[in-house]
N, C-alpha and C positions, 0 to 999 in steps of 0.2 A: 777325550783322550784319542790320540791317533797313532796307529801302529802301521808304518809303511813297510813295504817290501817283505811281506809274509808269503809263504809258498805252499801251494796245494798240489798234491801229486795224484794223478789218475792214470788208468790205462788209456792208451791212445784211442781216440774215437773221432769220427766225423759226423756231423759238423763239430767244430771245436766248441768246448763248453762256453756258455755265456755267464754262468755262475757255478760255484763248486757243487759237488755231489755230497749230500749228507751221508755221514757214516751212521748206520743204524744197527742196533742189536746190543745185547748185553756183554759183548766181548770188547767194546770200545773202552778205552782207559777212563774216560770221564762221561760216559753215556752218549746218547745220540747227539749229533751236532756236526758242524763243519769244522774240519781240522786243518790247521796250517802249521808249517814249520817256520821258525824264526831264521834258520840258517839254510841256505840253498843246498849245502853239502848234505844235510840230513834229509832234505826233500828228495835229493837224488838217491841217497842210501835207501830211503823208503821205497822208491821206485824199483831199485835193483833187487831189494829183498822181499818186498810184499806185492808189487804190481807185476813182476816178471814171473808169474806162476804159470803152470801148464794151461790154464784156461785162457791166457793171453795169447791168442793165435797170432796177432800181429808182431809180437815180440818187441813192442815199443811202448813206452809210457810218456806221458806229457807232464810238464811242470808249468803251473800257472802262478802268477804273482798278483797280490791284492793288497788293499789297504783296509784295515779294520778300524772302525770308529765306535766309541761308546762313551757314556757318561761314567764318571768315576764311581758312582754308586752302583753301577751295573757290572762292575769288574772285580774279579778276585785275582790277585797276583801272588801265587804261591812261590814264585821264584825270587823276587826282589823286595817284597813287602813282608817284613817279619811278622806283623800282626796277622795279616791274611794267611801266611804260612802256618803259624801256630794254631789259628782257628781251624784251618783245613785239616791239619794233623789231628787235632782234638776231635773233630767230627768223625773222621775215619776210625780212629781208635775207639771212640765211644760206641760206634756201630759194631766194630769187630768184637769188643768185649761182650756186648749184649748178645751178639750172634753166638759166640763161643760158649757163653753160659747156657744158652738155650739148646744148642745143637751139639755141644761137646766137641767142636772142631773149629779150626780157623775158617773164615769165609773165603771163598774164591772171588776173583774179579767179577765173574758172572753173577754171583750172589750179591756182591756189593752194588753192581749196576742195577740189579733188580730192585734193591733197596732205594737207590737214587730215584729210579722211575716211580716206584710205589709211593714214596714220600714226597715227590716233587721237590727234591732236596735243593737243587740249584736252578730251578725254573726261572726265578726272578733275576738270576745272574745271566747276563747276556754274553760275557766273555770271561774265560778262565785262562790264565797263563800257568802252565804246568811244566815241570822238568823231570826227566828221568835220566838215567845214566847210560852212556854208550855200552853196547854189549861186547865190543871187541876193540882192537887197536886200529881199525881201518881209518878212522877220521881224526885221529889224534897224532901228535908229533913225538910223544914220548911213550913207548910201550909200557902198558900196565899202570899208567898214571892218567886217570879219567878226569882231567881238569876242565874239560869243555862240556858245558851244559847242553843237553839235547832238549831244546825248549819247543813246546807246542802251544798253540792257542786253540781252544775249542770255543766255537761261536754258536749260539743257539738260533740266531735269526738272520736271515738274508739281508735284512735292513741294515745290519752293521757291517756289511761287506760292500766295498766300492772299488772301483778301478781294477776289476778282475780281468786280467789279460793273460793269454797264452804267451809263454816266453820261449819254450823250446821242447822238442821231442828228443827222447834218448832211446837208443837201442838197448835192449836187454843184454846183459853180459853173462 
């Protein structure tokens, strides 16, 4: 499988990156990995909202473009594949139910990511396509109607990333 024109956003730095930076820590949506946006508008949104923080002294962020390749058996598509989606939801809800029974509360994203890490849940999966919903009306054309999927890819291994190139720097707004 080949996915062209995916976008990675980082704070501006020199020298320019030759490969993406791994997102690490239990606050990541799908655990540690290399994250890419399917739509450049969301890559720019991520830069404006997450990379333009007070620690970004340059007040600039960079967007890179890449190709992701993997075998079908190494890929979970929770966006366009109904079986993958249903299995994905089942796994998350099974964990959440067990956690709630044991601790008498819903798990947080941090607790879920600790579970992913402890159980090596998706270690054999090299690429996951995941979607969440836009948080506001900024990148849609009809206010209040969130019809556009905000799609990300999480990649486990640099070997699945090719043609990684810098495409543009953007000033923080």
